[in-house]
C-alpha positions as CSV (number, residue, x, y, z in Angstrom):
1,M,39.5,142.3,242.3
2,K,43.1,142.3,243.7
3,N,44.6,142.5,240.4
4,L,42.4,144.7,238.9
5,F,43.0,147.3,241.4
6,I,47.2,146.9,241.4
7,L,46.6,147.0,237.0
8,S,44.5,150.7,237.2
9,M,47.2,151.9,239.8
10,I,49.9,151.0,237.1
11,V,48.0,152.4,234.6
12,I,47.4,155.4,236.7
13,V,51.0,156.2,237.3
14,S,52.0,155.3,233.8
15,Y,49.4,158.2,232.8
16,F,50.8,160.8,235.5
17,I,54.7,159.8,234.9
18,S,53.9,160.8,230.5
19,C,52.1,163.8,231.5
20,S,55.0,164.8,233.8
21,Q,57.6,164.1,231.2
22,K,60.5,166.6,230.9
23,N,63.4,167.1,228.2
24,N,66.4,165.7,229.0
25,Y,68.8,168.7,229.7
26,M,71.4,166.4,231.5
27,G,71.7,164.0,228.7
28,Y,71.3,160.6,231.1
29,D,71.2,157.3,229.2
30,Q,72.1,158.8,226.0
31,D,75.3,158.2,224.2
32,P,77.7,161.1,224.5
33,D,78.2,163.4,220.9
34,I,82.1,162.9,221.0
35,Q,83.8,164.9,217.4
36,S,87.1,164.3,216.4
37,Y,88.8,166.7,213.5
38,T,92.3,167.7,212.3
39,I,92.1,171.7,211.6
40,S,94.8,173.2,209.4
41,N,95.9,176.8,209.3
42,A,94.7,177.1,212.9
43,I,98.5,177.7,214.5
44,T,100.8,179.9,213.6
45,L,104.8,180.0,214.5
46,E,105.3,183.3,215.8
47,R,108.9,183.9,217.0
48,S,111.4,182.1,219.6
49,F,112.7,183.1,222.8
50,A,115.9,182.5,223.8
51,D,117.3,183.1,227.3
52,T,120.7,183.1,229.1
53,I,123.1,180.1,229.8
54,G,122.7,178.6,232.9
55,I,123.5,174.9,234.3
56,Y,122.0,172.1,233.9
57,P,121.4,170.4,237.4
58,S,123.7,167.0,238.0
59,N,124.4,167.2,234.1
60,P,125.6,164.4,232.6
61,L,127.4,165.7,229.8
62,M,130.1,168.1,229.0
63,L,130.1,170.2,226.0
64,V,133.4,171.5,224.4
65,G,133.2,173.2,220.8
66,N,131.5,176.2,219.0
67,F,128.0,175.3,217.1
68,N,125.0,177.8,216.2
69,D,126.9,180.6,217.5
70,V,126.9,179.0,220.8
71,K,130.6,178.4,222.5
72,T,131.0,175.7,225.1
73,R,134.2,175.2,227.3
74,S,134.5,172.4,230.4
75,L,136.0,172.5,233.4
76,L,136.7,169.1,235.9
77,Q,138.3,168.4,238.4
78,F,140.0,165.5,240.5
79,S,140.2,166.3,244.0
80,S,140.1,163.0,245.8
81,L,143.5,162.0,245.6
82,H,145.9,160.4,248.0
83,D,147.4,162.4,250.6
84,T,151.3,163.4,250.8
85,T,151.9,160.2,253.0
86,W,151.1,158.2,250.0
87,I,153.7,160.4,247.5
88,D,156.6,160.6,250.2
89,S,156.4,156.5,250.0
90,T,155.8,156.3,246.2
91,S,157.5,157.1,242.6
92,I,154.8,158.1,239.8
93,E,155.7,156.6,236.6
94,S,152.7,157.7,234.4
95,C,149.6,159.4,234.5
96,Q,146.4,159.2,231.9
97,I,143.0,160.7,231.3
98,F,140.3,158.8,229.8
99,F,137.1,160.2,228.4
100,K,133.8,159.0,226.8
101,R,132.3,160.6,224.3
102,K,128.6,161.0,224.0
103,S,128.3,162.2,220.9
104,Q,129.7,164.8,218.1
105,M,127.8,166.6,215.2
106,N,130.0,165.9,212.8
107,Q,132.2,162.7,213.3
108,E,134.2,162.9,210.0
109,I,135.9,166.1,211.1
110,P,137.7,165.5,214.0
111,I,137.8,168.0,216.9
112,T,141.2,169.0,218.2
113,I,140.4,170.1,222.1
114,H,143.2,171.8,224.2
115,A,143.8,171.3,227.8
116,Y,144.9,174.0,229.8
117,K,145.5,174.3,233.7
118,L,143.2,175.7,235.9
119,L,144.4,178.8,238.0
120,K,141.4,179.7,240.2
121,S,138.7,177.6,242.4
122,W,135.2,177.4,240.6
123,S,131.8,176.1,241.8
124,V,129.5,174.3,239.4
125,S,126.8,176.8,241.1
126,S,127.9,179.9,240.1
127,T,130.7,179.5,237.4
128,T,130.1,181.5,234.0
129,W,131.5,182.0,230.5
130,D,132.4,185.8,232.1
131,S,133.4,184.0,235.5
132,I,136.6,182.4,233.8
133,S,138.8,184.8,232.1
134,T,142.3,184.2,229.9
135,E,144.3,185.1,233.2
136,D,142.3,182.4,234.7
137,Y,144.2,179.2,233.2
138,E,147.4,178.7,231.4
139,D,149.0,176.1,229.5
140,F,150.8,172.9,231.4
141,P,154.5,172.9,231.2
142,T,154.3,170.7,228.1
143,P,150.8,171.5,226.5
144,I,148.1,169.3,225.9
145,E,146.0,168.7,222.5
146,F,144.7,165.9,221.7
147,I,142.3,164.6,218.8
148,I,138.4,163.5,219.5
149,N,137.9,160.9,216.6
150,T,136.5,157.7,218.7
151,D,134.7,157.2,221.3
152,S,137.1,156.1,224.0
153,I,139.9,159.0,224.6
154,C,143.2,158.8,226.2
155,I,145.7,161.3,226.7
156,D,148.8,161.3,228.6
157,F,149.0,163.6,231.7
158,P,152.4,165.1,233.3
159,F,152.6,163.0,236.4
160,D,154.4,166.0,237.9
161,I,151.9,168.3,237.9
162,V,149.2,165.2,240.0
163,E,152.9,165.3,242.6
164,D,151.5,168.9,243.3
165,W,148.1,168.4,243.3
166,I,148.9,165.7,246.0
167,N,151.8,167.8,248.1
168,D,149.7,170.9,247.7
169,D,146.2,170.0,247.1
170,S,145.0,173.9,248.0
171,L,146.4,174.4,244.3
172,N,144.5,171.7,242.9
173,Y,142.0,174.1,240.9
174,G,141.3,170.7,237.7
175,I,141.2,171.4,233.8
176,L,139.8,173.5,231.3
177,L,139.0,171.8,228.0
178,D,138.4,174.2,225.3
179,A,138.3,173.8,221.2
180,S,138.8,177.5,220.1
181,D,139.5,176.4,216.5
182,A,136.0,174.5,216.3
183,I,133.5,175.9,213.7
184,D,130.0,174.5,214.0
185,N,131.1,171.3,215.5
186,F,131.2,170.1,219.1
187,V,131.7,166.9,221.2
188,E,129.8,165.7,223.8
189,L,131.9,163.9,226.9
190,Y,130.0,162.0,229.6
191,T,130.5,163.5,233.2
192,H,130.8,162.0,236.7
193,N,127.5,162.2,237.0
194,T,127.4,159.0,234.9
195,N,129.5,156.9,236.9
196,D,131.8,154.6,235.1
197,D,131.6,156.6,231.9
198,G,133.0,160.0,233.6
199,P,136.4,160.9,232.9
200,L,138.8,159.0,234.8
201,L,142.6,159.5,236.3
202,K,144.5,156.5,235.8
203,I,147.8,156.5,238.1
204,I,150.8,154.2,237.5
205,A,152.8,154.0,240.7
206,I,155.5,152.3,242.2
207,G,156.5,151.6,245.8
208,N,159.5,153.0,246.7
209,E,160.6,150.1,249.9
210,T,158.6,147.1,247.8
211,G,159.4,148.0,244.4
212,K,155.6,146.6,243.3
213,K,153.6,148.2,240.7
214,D,150.2,149.4,241.2
215,T,147.6,151.3,239.0
216,L,144.7,153.6,240.9
217,N,142.0,155.1,239.3
218,F,140.4,158.4,240.4
219,R,136.9,159.6,239.0
220,A,136.4,163.4,238.4
221,N,134.4,164.7,241.8
222,K,133.2,167.8,239.8
223,D,132.6,169.2,236.2
224,M,130.6,171.0,234.4
225,F,130.3,173.2,230.9
226,I,130.1,176.8,230.1
227,G,128.6,178.7,227.4
228,F,128.4,181.6,225.2
229,D,126.0,182.9,223.2
230,E,127.2,185.4,220.4
231,N,123.6,186.5,219.3
232,M,122.2,186.6,223.2
233,N,121.6,190.1,223.2
234,R,118.7,189.6,220.3
235,N,116.1,187.6,222.3
236,Y,113.5,188.0,219.9
237,D,114.1,186.3,216.6
238,P,111.2,186.4,214.1
239,G,113.2,184.5,211.5
240,K,114.2,181.8,213.8
241,M,112.1,179.1,214.6
242,I,113.6,177.2,217.0
243,I,113.2,174.9,220.2
244,A,116.6,174.8,221.9
245,N,118.6,173.4,225.1
246,L,121.7,175.6,224.4
247,P,120.9,178.7,224.7
248,P,117.4,177.8,226.0
249,S,115.2,178.7,223.3
250,Q,111.0,178.4,223.2
251,L,109.0,178.5,220.1
252,I,105.9,180.7,220.4
253,I,102.6,179.7,218.8
254,K,99.6,181.5,218.2
255,V,95.6,179.5,218.1
256,N,93.6,181.3,215.6
257,V,90.6,180.2,217.6
258,D,88.3,182.4,215.4
259,S,89.8,179.5,212.6
260,V,89.0,176.8,215.1
261,C,85.5,177.8,215.5
262,T,85.0,178.5,211.7
263,Q,86.2,174.8,210.4
264,L,83.9,173.1,212.8
265,G,81.3,174.5,211.6
266,T,79.9,176.4,215.1
267,T,80.6,180.0,217.3
268,L,82.7,180.5,220.0
269,D,80.1,181.1,222.5
270,K,78.6,177.7,221.3
271,F,82.1,176.2,221.3
272,K,82.8,177.4,225.0
273,K,80.0,174.9,225.9
274,Y,81.9,171.9,224.6
275,S,84.1,169.6,226.6
276,I,87.5,169.7,225.4
277,N,88.8,165.6,225.8
278,L,92.5,165.9,224.1
279,A,93.8,169.0,221.8
280,N,97.5,168.7,219.9
281,V,99.6,170.8,217.8
282,Q,101.0,168.1,215.4
283,F,104.5,168.5,213.6
284,D,105.7,166.4,210.9
285,S,109.0,165.8,209.6
286,T,108.6,167.9,205.9
287,M,108.1,171.5,208.6
288,I,111.7,170.6,210.0
289,Q,114.7,172.7,208.7
290,N,117.4,171.8,210.8
291,S,117.7,169.4,213.8
292,F,120.0,168.0,215.9
293,I,118.4,165.4,218.9
294,D,120.3,163.1,220.9
295,D,117.2,160.5,221.4
296,Y,114.7,163.1,222.4
297,I,113.5,166.5,223.5
298,S,111.0,166.1,226.1
299,I,108.7,169.4,225.8
300,L,106.1,171.4,228.4
301,P,103.8,173.9,226.9
302,Y,103.8,177.0,229.1
303,Y,100.7,179.7,228.8
304,V,102.1,182.7,227.6
305,S,100.9,185.7,229.8
306,D,103.1,188.5,228.0
307,I,104.0,188.0,224.8
308,Q,107.0,191.1,225.0
309,S,108.1,190.4,228.3
310,N,108.3,186.5,227.8
311,E,106.0,185.9,231.2
312,N,105.0,182.3,231.3
313,M,102.7,180.3,233.0
314,Y,102.8,176.8,233.7
315,I,99.2,174.7,233.8
316,P,99.5,172.2,236.2
317,T,97.2,169.9,234.3
318,T,99.5,170.3,231.1
319,S,101.6,166.6,230.3
320,I,104.6,166.6,229.0
321,S,105.3,165.5,225.0
322,Y,108.1,164.4,223.1
323,F,110.1,165.2,220.2
324,M,111.5,162.1,219.1
325,E,115.0,161.6,216.7
326,D,113.7,160.7,213.4
327,D,109.7,160.7,213.9
328,S,107.8,161.7,211.0
329,L,105.4,162.9,213.6
330,S,105.3,165.2,216.7
331,I,102.6,165.8,218.8
332,I,102.6,168.3,221.6
333,T,99.4,167.9,224.3
334,V,97.8,171.3,224.9
335,T,94.6,170.7,226.0
336,A,94.6,172.3,229.5
337,I,95.7,175.6,228.1
338,F,93.6,175.2,224.7
339,E,90.6,175.1,227.1
340,G,91.5,178.0,229.1
341,I,92.4,180.0,226.1
342,I,88.7,178.7,224.6
343,R,87.1,179.6,228.1
344,E,88.8,183.1,228.1
345,D,90.1,181.9,231.5
346,L,93.4,182.9,229.7
347,S,93.5,186.0,227.6
348,N,96.3,185.5,225.1
349,P,96.0,183.0,222.2
350,Y,99.7,182.5,222.9
351,I,101.4,179.3,223.7
352,A,105.7,178.6,224.4
353,L,106.9,175.1,223.8
354,V,109.8,175.0,226.1
355,S,112.2,172.1,226.1
356,K,112.0,170.3,229.8
357,Q,116.3,169.8,229.8
358,E,117.1,173.7,228.8
359,N,121.0,174.0,229.4
360,K,121.7,170.3,229.2
361,D,123.0,169.7,225.4
362,Y,122.9,171.6,222.1
363,S,119.9,169.6,220.8
364,F,117.5,171.9,219.0
365,I,114.5,171.7,216.2
366,E,115.0,174.1,213.9
367,F,111.5,174.7,211.8
368,F,110.8,176.5,208.3
369,E,109.8,180.3,208.8
370,N,105.9,179.5,207.2
371,S,105.2,176.0,208.2
372,K,102.0,175.4,210.1
373,P,101.6,172.6,212.7
374,T,98.1,170.7,212.3
375,F,95.8,170.8,214.8
376,H,93.7,168.0,216.6
377,I,91.4,168.4,218.4
378,I,88.6,165.5,220.1
379,Y,85.5,167.3,222.3
380,T,81.9,166.3,223.7
381,K,78.9,168.1,222.6
382,P,76.7,168.7,225.5
383,I,72.8,167.0,224.9
384,L,70.7,169.7,224.2
385,E,67.0,169.9,224.5
386,K,65.1,167.7,222.1
C-alpha cells in the first residue's frame, strides 16, 4: 500500500506540473541564439578634425623637419655640467654631441640640420612655436650644420661655448635644431626620456696640474619639439580622411543604423532587444591612400556628442585598438558606443577615431575619400515565447 501511495503522489504532482507549465520567457536551460555578421555599406567616413599641436608628456622623440605641411623644430639643453671650480683646474680639448635617430620619412634624401644657440629660457610644459621667435636664437660663432644620413650622428661642438655655460650657467639656454630646407621629409631623434639613446655631450679635458686626459659624458636633461601646422585654420577638412598624431587629427565616421537593421533582416525596435556581444569597424589595406606608421598607432573610439564643435565623450568600457604597421586588416572595437547608439542613449550616430598618442610623432593613416569600412557584429537574440 505504501508503494501504491507514493506512485499515486508522483502521478498527481506530475499532473499539476504539466497543467501549470509556463512558456520559458527567460530562456533557462536553452542554448543562446548567437549571430555573427559582417556588414558592408553601414559605415561611412565623414571628415577629419585637426586640433592644435601640443606637447606629448615624456616624449621619447624630438622631431626636426617638415611633413604634411607641419613644421617641427627641437630644443635641448645640457644643464647638469660641472661648476666653475672644475673649469678653473681643467682645459677642455674638444667637445662633441651625439644623437641617435629613431626613424626618418625618406632616408634616401639626407636632411641638413642647422644648430642654433638659444638666447632665452624655455619650459617643456609651455613653449610653443610662437613663443620662440627668430630673435630668440642665433648662429654659433662658427655656424653648425650637419647631415642626418645614419642612425648615429656625431657633431663637433665649440668647447668655448661649453666653457661659457659652465662659467655662467644662467646663460645656458641650450640649442635649437631646425631643418628649414626639408620638404616633406623629417627625422625623429631620441630624447633624454630614452636614457642611453638620448642626446649626449662628450667632453675631453686635460687637468692643468696632472696633465691627465679625461672623458666626461653629460646627458641632455631637457628636450622637446615644437610644431606649426600651416593649415591649422582649416579644422574640418571633408576631403582628407586621416588619423594623425601631428597635428592631432581625428577621423569622424558615421554608423548607418537603418542599413545595419536592414541587412540583419530586422527592425530597430527588435534590434534594441538584442544583446550586442561585439561590434568592430574593419579597415583593410586597400582603403589606405598614404601612411607613415612607426610600429603602430593606438586608437581610442570616442562618441561624438556634437559633430559641429567636435565635442567628444569617452565611454569608459571602450577598449584600445591598434593600426599596426603593414597589417592587411585593422579592427577597431566600438561595442560600447554602438550599443549606446542602438539603444538611443547616445543621440548621434557618429564616432571619432582618435590616436592615443597625439602630439607624439608624425605617424598617420590617410584613407581614400570614398572608401567604406566593413562592420562586423556579434549579438545574442532574446529567447522569445514559444
